N, C-alpha and C positions, 0 to 999 in steps of 0.2 A: 535059758533066762529066768531071772527070777521071779517069783508072782509075786502080786502086791500085796501085801497084809493090811487087811482093814483093820482098824484101831477105833477105840474109843476116846475119846477125849475125857479124863478122867478128872485128873487134878492139875492145877497149875498153881504152885504153893507162892502165895503173893505176901511178902513181908511189908510190913508198914500200913498197910490197909487201905491201898489205893485202888480197889477196884472200881471205884466211879470214874476215875479218868486213864484207864487204860484199855487198849484195845490190842488182843494178841490173835495175829491170822497165820496158820500155817496149814500145811496139806493132810487131807482125811487119810492118808495111805503112807504106810512105812517100808520102805522096800530097804533089803539087804545089801551091803555094801554101796550105799548110796548116801548122801547127805541128807538130813534132816534139817531144813531152814525154817524159823520162827522171823517172823516181822514184828515186834512191839513197839505200839507208839504211846506217849505219853501226852495227854491233852489235858491233865489236871492243872488248873489254873494255880491251886495253894502250894502245891509241891515243885520246887526246883529239879528236885533228883529223886527218882524212886530206885530202891533197891531190891532186885529180885531175886529169889532162888530158883531155878528151872531145873527138872528132875525128870531124865526121860528113862524108865523102868521096863525091863522085860523078862518074864519068869517063862518055865517049862511047865506043865500040866503036873508035873512033879514036884513042883516051887524051887528049881535049881535056877539061879540067876543066869541068864546069858547077855544080858545088858543093863549097867547101871552107869549112866553119865549126868553128872549133876555140874551146873553151871551158875558163877553167880556173876551179876550184872548190874548195872545201873543205867536208867534211862533219863535223859535230862527234858526238862518242859519243852512241849512243842517238837519234839525231836522223834526221829523212828531209829530201832536199834535192831540189825538183823544178828540172829543168831542161827550158828551151825551146830548140828550134833553129827557126828560120824558115827553112823550106824555101819557097824564090822559084820563080820560073818554071822548069820544066825541058823539056828537049828530048826527042824520041823517043830510043830506041835508048841506054839508059845504064844503069850498075851502081853501085851504091852501098857503101861501107864503113860499118860503125857501129862 
C-alpha cells in the first residue's frame, strides 16, 4: 500500500485576479496512483465567469520532474467545479507543488 505523501499548498495560479470570490478546497495529502480532486467555488458577484490555470508539479530531490499536470478551467458565478488530477506512479523522495 502506498504511503500518504504530505504536501504543502504552495501556489494556485489564478488568472483574472478573482481571488476574493473563490474558494479552493482539496485534500491535504497526495497519494500515488490515485486521483487528486479539487472543488472550486466562484461566489464573486462581479464576474460571471472566472478562468483559472491549475498546475500540479512534483520533483525529486535531484530536480527531476516526476509529475507535471496543468488544467485550464472556467468556473461560472455561484457554481462549483470539481477538478480531477490523475496522479500516476511516483518514485521515492519527491516534493510536490499545488
